[in-house]
RODO-2510 file (C-alpha; in nm, 4 decimals, decimal comma):
residues 344
     n   res          X          Y          Z
     1     m    19,0942     9,2940    -9,9501
     2     d    18,8767     9,1489   -10,1950
     3     f    18,4735     9,0203   -10,2141
     4     r    18,5881     8,6586   -10,1367
     5     n    18,8590     8,7437    -9,8290
     6     k    18,6380     8,9760    -9,6821
     7     k    18,3577     8,8133    -9,6187
     8     w    18,5389     8,4889    -9,5138
     9     a    18,6862     8,7691    -9,2766
    10     w    18,3229     8,8224    -9,1718
    11     e    18,2586     8,4829    -9,1102
    12     l    18,5565     8,4076    -8,9340
    13     i    18,4462     8,6578    -8,6718
    14     f    18,1004     8,5756    -8,6588
    15     q    18,1845     8,2252    -8,6197
    16     i    18,4289     8,3106    -8,3039
    17     i    18,1897     8,5194    -8,1357
    18     l    17,8896     8,2190    -8,1670
    19     h    18,1180     7,9765    -8,0508
    20     a    18,2243     8,1724    -7,7465
    21     l    17,8556     8,2636    -7,6584
    22     v    17,7334     7,8814    -7,6862
    23     f    18,0683     7,7980    -7,4821
    24     v    17,9063     8,0272    -7,1972
    25     f    17,5930     7,8750    -7,2421
    26     y    17,7017     7,5011    -7,2178
    27     a    17,9344     7,5835    -6,9210
    28     f    17,6933     7,7042    -6,7633
    29     d    17,4541     7,4326    -6,7683
    30     r    17,7080     7,2072    -6,6519
    31     a    17,7950     7,1083    -6,2775
    32     g    18,1584     7,2421    -6,2514
    33     w    18,0030     7,6332    -6,3329
    34     r    17,7167     7,6068    -6,1533
    35     e    17,9258     7,5044    -5,8182
    36     n    18,2172     7,6709    -5,8588
    37     h    18,1853     7,9815    -6,1293
    38     q    18,4603     7,8141    -6,2876
    39     v    18,5212     7,6745    -6,6106
    40     e    18,6262     7,3197    -6,6043
    41     t    18,9035     7,1345    -6,7818
    42     y    18,6583     6,8279    -6,9421
    43     e    18,4282     7,0855    -7,0257
    44     v    18,7158     7,2372    -7,2818
    45     y    18,7083     6,9303    -7,3948
    46     f    18,3632     6,7724    -7,4571
    47     f    18,2521     7,1390    -7,5797
    48     l    18,5774     7,1141    -7,8804
    49     n    18,5136     6,7239    -7,9507
    50     y    18,1116     6,8824    -8,0667
    51     t    18,2905     7,1881    -8,2322
    52     i    18,4738     6,9722    -8,4607
    53     a    18,1625     6,7668    -8,5747
    54     a    17,9935     7,1156    -8,6229
    55     a    18,3082     7,2111    -8,8335
    56     i    18,2575     6,8829    -9,0423
    57     l    17,8813     6,9774    -9,0695
    58     n    17,9262     7,3384    -9,1845
    59     y    18,2676     7,2768    -9,4238
    60     l    18,2679     6,9619    -9,5353
    61     l    17,8877     6,7809    -9,5086
    62     f    17,6543     7,0327    -9,5850
    63     p    17,8676     7,2392    -9,9696
    64     k    17,9546     6,8769   -10,0416
    65     l    17,6474     6,6350   -10,0081
    66     l    17,3669     6,8388    -9,8719
    67     y    17,3545     7,1676   -10,1040
    68     p    17,4572     6,9532   -10,4025
    69     k    17,1006     6,7604   -10,2580
    70     k    17,2797     6,4741   -10,2447
    71     y    17,0525     6,3259    -9,9375
    72     i    17,0778     5,9987    -9,9303
    73     g    17,4843     6,0545    -9,8685
    74     f    17,4324     6,3384    -9,6167
    75     f    17,2279     6,1453    -9,3919
    76     a    17,4274     5,8840    -9,4235
    77     a    17,7543     6,0826    -9,3708
    78     l    17,5460     6,3103    -9,0607
    79     i    17,4603     5,9391    -8,8848
    80     g    17,8318     5,8152    -8,8912
    81     l    17,9266     6,1369    -8,7675
    82     l    17,6935     6,1210    -8,4660
    83     a    17,8180     5,8108    -8,3809
    84     l    18,1937     5,9253    -8,3825
    85     v    18,0934     6,2112    -8,1391
    86     m    17,9344     5,9496    -7,9538
    87     l    18,2321     5,6962    -7,9588
    88     v    18,4821     6,0111    -7,8876
    89     e    18,2541     6,1165    -7,5864
    90     e    18,1887     5,7148    -7,4015
    91     g    18,4653     5,5585    -7,5046
    92     l    18,7494     5,8733    -7,4697
    93     l    18,6803     6,1556    -7,2505
    94     e    18,4192     5,9720    -6,9885
    95     q    18,7139     5,6988    -6,9243
    96     i    18,9595     6,0094    -6,8645
    97     f    18,7935     6,2297    -6,6808
    98     f    18,5425     6,0144    -6,4602
    99     p    18,6267     5,6863    -6,4879
   100     d    18,4412     5,5881    -6,1932
   101     t    18,1204     5,7158    -6,2798
   102     r    17,9493     5,7908    -6,5575
   103     g    18,2771     5,6429    -6,7846
   104     s    18,1748     5,2954    -6,5895
   105     h    17,8299     5,2567    -6,8172
   106     f    17,7083     5,3277    -7,1370
   107     p    17,3753     5,5677    -7,0961
   108     g    17,2041     5,4790    -7,4160
   109     i    17,2315     5,6132    -7,7416
   110     f    16,8980     5,8686    -7,6958
   111     r    17,0860     6,0000    -7,3604
   112     s    17,3952     6,0718    -7,5522
   113     l    17,2193     6,2356    -7,8055
   114     i    17,0513     6,4641    -7,6149
   115     d    17,4042     6,5489    -7,4688
   116     l    17,5141     6,6921    -7,7956
   117     l    17,2592     6,7856    -8,0142
   118     p    17,2076     7,0732    -7,9038
   119     v    17,5140     7,2187    -7,9396
   120     i    17,5934     7,1115    -8,2390
   121     t    17,2415     7,2199    -8,3837
   122     i    17,3306     7,5851    -8,2145
   123     l    17,6775     7,5609    -8,4131
   124     t    17,5183     7,4120    -8,7466
   125     g    17,2201     7,6440    -8,7513
   126     f    17,3584     7,9736    -8,7649
   127     k    17,5964     7,8173    -9,0260
   128     f    17,3666     7,7243    -9,2120
   129     a    17,1413     8,0716    -9,1964
   130     w    17,4681     8,2242    -9,2616
   131     d    17,5026     8,0421    -9,6265
   132     a    17,1634     8,0976    -9,7067
   133     i    17,2174     8,4647    -9,6264
   134     t    17,5200     8,4775    -9,7967
   135     k    17,3714     8,2687   -10,1025
   136     e    17,0621     8,5429   -10,1088
   137     k    17,2688     8,8094   -10,1238
   138     e    17,4949     8,6318   -10,4061
   139     l    17,2103     8,5793   -10,6273
   140     q    17,0620     8,9500   -10,5679
   141     e    17,3823     9,0944   -10,7230
   142     l    17,3714     8,8084   -11,0044
   143     q    17,0163     8,9222   -11,0805
   144     s    17,1231     9,3126   -11,0554
   145     l    17,4226     9,2195   -11,3252
   146     i    17,1858     9,0879   -11,5770
   147     n    16,9108     9,3163   -11,5187
   148     e    17,2133     9,5722   -11,6256
   149     s    17,3630     9,3638   -11,9073
   150     e    16,9922     9,3202   -12,0994
   151     l    16,9509     9,7024   -12,0037
   152     q    17,2495     9,7542   -12,2187
   153     f    17,1135     9,5593   -12,4506
   154     l    16,8326     9,6948   -12,4904
   155     k    16,9546    10,0200   -12,4927
   156     s    17,1995     9,9237   -12,7860
   157     q    16,8836     9,8225   -12,9536
   158     i    16,7082    10,1630   -12,9220
   159     n    16,9687    10,4050   -13,0642
   160     p    17,0404    10,1885   -13,4185
   161     h    16,6201    10,1727   -13,4553
   162     f    16,6357    10,5262   -13,3695
   163     l    16,8886    10,6640   -13,5688
   164     f    16,7607    10,4226   -13,8488
   165     n    16,4302    10,6074   -13,8781
   166     n    16,5716    10,9820   -13,9055
   167     l    16,8600    10,9054   -14,0918
   168     n    16,5649    10,7213   -14,3737
   169     n    16,4056    11,0664   -14,3221
   170     v    16,6943    11,3090   -14,3553
   171     y    16,7357    11,1228   -14,6592
   172     a    16,4350    11,1914   -14,8002
   173     l    16,4492    11,5534   -14,7885
   174     a    16,8266    11,5841   -14,8994
   175     l    16,6726    11,4111   -15,2605
   176     e    16,4031    11,6882   -15,2362
   177     n    16,6645    11,9504   -15,2061
   178     s    16,4554    12,0836   -14,8787
   179     p    16,6436    12,3722   -14,6803
   180     k    16,5446    12,1676   -14,3723
   181     t    16,8239    11,9562   -14,4300
   182     p    17,1081    12,1074   -14,2060
   183     t    16,8053    12,1851   -13,9181
   184     i    16,7094    11,8263   -13,8902
   185     l    17,0758    11,7492   -13,9223
   186     l    17,1519    11,9745   -13,6453
   187     k    16,8642    11,8592   -13,4050
   188     l    16,9284    11,4784   -13,5153
   189     s    17,3086    11,5510   -13,3717
   190     g    17,2428    11,6765   -13,0383
   191     l    17,0057    11,4081   -12,9546
   192     l    17,2641    11,1340   -13,0607
   193     r    17,5391    11,3307   -12,8349
   194     y    17,2503    11,3382   -12,5579
   195     m    17,2673    10,9341   -12,6370
   196     l    17,6345    10,9333   -12,6339
   197     y    17,7356    11,0923   -12,3291
   198     e    17,3821    11,1360   -12,1217
   199     a    17,1862    10,8395   -12,1492
   200     q    17,4194    10,5538   -12,0877
   201     d    17,3259    10,5671   -11,7314
   202     r    17,0454    10,4066   -11,6114
   203     y    16,8581    10,7257   -11,4951
   204     v    16,8954    11,0820   -11,5816
   205     p    16,7721    11,4188   -11,4549
   206     l    16,4185    11,4775   -11,5390
   207     k    16,4853    11,7799   -11,7018
   208     h    16,7588    11,6832   -11,9258
   209     e    16,5243    11,4028   -12,0830
   210     v    16,2514    11,6468   -12,1271
   211     e    16,4672    11,8802   -12,2845
   212     q    16,6034    11,6304   -12,5662
   213     l    16,1931    11,5226   -12,6079
   214     d    16,0971    11,8547   -12,6557
   215     s    16,3608    11,8598   -12,9466
   216     f    16,2995    11,5632   -13,0535
   217     i    15,9237    11,6248   -13,1284
   218     e    16,0115    11,9224   -13,2930
   219     l    16,2640    11,7274   -13,5153
   220     s    15,9584    11,5064   -13,5913
   221     e    15,7091    11,7665   -13,6307
   222     l    15,9236    11,9032   -13,9340
   223     q    15,8535    11,5704   -14,1430
   224     i    15,4666    11,7123   -14,1452
   225     e    15,4579    12,0052   -14,2795
   226     e    15,1221    12,1001   -14,4222
   227     r    14,9672    11,7363   -14,4067
   228     g    14,8409    11,7192   -14,0577
   229     i    14,8668    11,8990   -13,7170
   230     l    15,0364    11,7896   -13,3659
   231     k    14,9063    11,9012   -13,0428
   232     w    15,2021    11,8736   -12,7758
   233     k    15,1077    11,9352   -12,3659
   234     k    15,3198    11,9436   -12,1086
   235     e    15,2602    12,0341   -11,7340
   236     i    15,5090    11,9736   -11,5100
   237     d    15,4916    12,1251   -11,1466
   238     s    15,8799    11,9824   -11,0519
   239     y    16,1672    11,8663   -11,1942
   240     d    16,3684    11,6887   -10,8938
   241     f    16,2880    11,3472   -10,9951
   242     k    16,5215    11,1004   -11,2315
   243     i    16,3588    10,9370   -11,4818
   244     a    16,5188    10,6671   -11,7296
   245     p    16,6274    10,7846   -12,0535
   246     l    16,4502    10,7579   -12,3719
   247     i    16,1714    10,6228   -12,1952
   248     l    15,9216    10,7836   -12,3919
   249     n    16,0925    10,8373   -12,7265
   250     v    15,9594    10,5095   -12,7999
   251     f    15,6208    10,6382   -12,7666
   252     v    15,6433    10,9521   -12,9615
   253     e    15,8798    10,7997   -13,2115
   254     n    15,6077    10,4960   -13,3283
   255     a    15,3178    10,7723   -13,3390
   256     f    15,4879    10,9775   -13,5877
   257     k    15,6263    10,6954   -13,7897
   258     h    15,3258    10,5432   -13,8268
   259     s    15,1318    10,8179   -13,8953
   260     l    15,3367    10,9171   -14,1944
   261     a    15,3598    10,5761   -14,3007
   262     s    14,9744    10,5247   -14,3192
   263     l    14,8302    10,8430   -14,4126
   264     s    14,9376    11,0747   -14,6670
   265     d    14,7046    11,3942   -14,5304
   266     n    14,5234    11,4435   -14,2217
   267     l    14,7965    11,3581   -13,9976
   268     e    14,6660    11,4151   -13,6134
   269     i    14,9240    11,3251   -13,3731
   270     e    14,8563    11,4654   -12,9453
   271     l    15,1055    11,4047   -12,7146
   272     s    15,0309    11,5308   -12,3573
   273     l    15,3089    11,5106   -12,0564
   274     t    15,2165    11,5790   -11,6414
   275     i    15,3933    11,5278   -11,3925
   276     n    15,2971    11,6380   -11,0198
   277     k    15,5154    11,7486   -10,7262
   278     a    15,4792    11,3781   -10,6232
   279     g    15,6474    11,2530   -10,9420
   280     e    15,3393    11,1060   -11,0617
   281     l    15,4309    11,1082   -11,4460
   282     k    15,1166    11,0684   -11,6672
   283     f    15,1895    11,0452   -12,0860
   284     h    14,9473    11,0329   -12,3330
   285     c    14,9795    10,9830   -12,6903
   286     r    14,7324    10,9562   -12,9542
   287     n    14,7661    10,9122   -13,3587
   288     r    14,5631    10,8617   -13,6104
   289     k    14,6685    10,5990   -13,8543
   290     g    14,5080    10,4340   -14,2035
   291     s    14,3625    10,1101   -14,1891
   292     e    14,7109    10,0366   -14,4650
   293     s    15,0141    10,0381   -14,3239
   294     n    15,3106     9,9639   -14,5237
   295     t    15,5316     9,9038   -14,1713
   296     q    15,4976     9,6844   -13,9118
   297     d    15,1855     9,6279   -13,6962
   298     i    15,2975     9,8573   -13,3787
   299     k    15,2260     9,5964   -13,0888
   300     g    15,4998     9,3469   -13,2344
   301     g    15,7503     9,6930   -13,3700
   302     i    16,0965     9,6281   -13,1677
   303     g    16,0313     9,9423   -13,0001
   304     l    15,7582     9,9040   -12,8262
   305     q    15,8986     9,5250   -12,6749
   306     n    16,2299     9,6706   -12,6000
   307     v    16,0125     9,9670   -12,3560
   308     r    15,8386     9,7532   -12,2263
   309     k    16,1195     9,5321   -12,0779
   310     r    16,2893     9,8497   -11,9863
   311     l    15,9814     9,9339   -11,7868
   312     h    15,9351     9,5859   -11,6264
   313     l    16,3206     9,6058   -11,4984
   314     l    16,3413     9,9592   -11,4160
   315     y    16,0222    10,0256   -11,2596
   316     p    15,8487     9,7077   -11,1144
   317     k    15,5179     9,7456   -10,9660
   318     q    15,5572    10,1320   -10,9828
   319     h    15,4193    10,1741   -11,3809
   320     q    15,1001    10,1000   -11,5972
   321     l    15,1022    10,0562   -11,9580
   322     s    14,7663    10,0794   -12,1300
   323     i    14,7280    10,0519   -12,5319
   324     k    14,3989    10,0698   -12,7038
   325     d    14,5233     9,9727   -13,0901
   326     g    14,2047    10,0728   -13,2531
   327     s    14,0593    10,0622   -13,6489
   328     d    14,1792    10,3970   -13,7015
   329     q    14,3522    10,5694   -13,4145
   330     f    14,6380    10,4234   -13,1693
   331     e    14,6239    10,5881   -12,8223
   332     l    14,8621    10,5058   -12,5630
   333     e    14,9131    10,6271   -12,1756
   334     l    15,1445    10,5417   -11,9332
   335     d    15,1353    10,5596   -11,5670
   336     l    15,4905    10,5841   -11,4014
   337     q    15,6020    10,6818   -11,0330
   338     l    15,9144    10,8289   -11,0985
   339     q    16,1816    10,8442   -10,8224
   340     l    16,3529    11,1456   -10,6149
   341     n    16,6553    11,2959   -10,7841
   342     r    16,9262    11,3404   -10,4575
   343     a    17,1947    11,4943   -10,6693
   344     s    16,9197    11,7893   -10,7759
***
């Protein structure tokens, strides 16, 4: 059974139960039930008149006029429908079942509305609420699909961006016949394998992400050579969490890229990662930079824009990103609440 058929099946069950309950209360309020504790034939026909009107409202006037916001047409049709219900009740049913009493005179529009509106209002009100809940669920599913599509697009930006920068470094070392070239290629291969086979999920085990982050930092450190220092410190109390893949790589990559591009020596990069047992992650990144840089300003770079969007989509109200871009250094701090990895 597909989603649409399943939806209609549940709605049919809901409507049957609702009509049964409303009919019980309707019959209980009628004179026949109070005196004989039995359902009289006329009660069935009167109630059927109301349910037909409610069905027309629920499945014709609501979707065709009310939901598309054709309010004038809806209220005109509603008045006509109520007039038709009163005509059937007073001109037909009352004449058949009570020709000498109630059917002998018209009690007035106000009195007739008092009889029919409660039942119709209940039946249509529950349908309106059902439609609202269903629509909200559909909107949530649609938003989820949109978010997933946007995440996939953002990931498609991360991989080429990462690969482009590192291949440039490998190319430069290869021109110099550097003996470090094979090591860098091996580590780059491992990181790309991680991207292809693990980082396509929305979340990955924290341990795997930290391992690849270590490799990435080690790979990047090879580019510094004797031109500066790298300080990398991590304190992790528990790995029982999951994290969005490559969420920290962009910060590390930018720190190395802009340091190397703007400084010929005296490079200084500080990185620290702390995760406590409650899953509270704190990541700190600081790097020296020169006053002149041949790279795009880090604030406007594609990497940082990318990671901001991913944090907004994956960790709404669960992260805080602070950036200080000074004249001679760039400093970044991320606070992130990780989710428990149920598979661990």
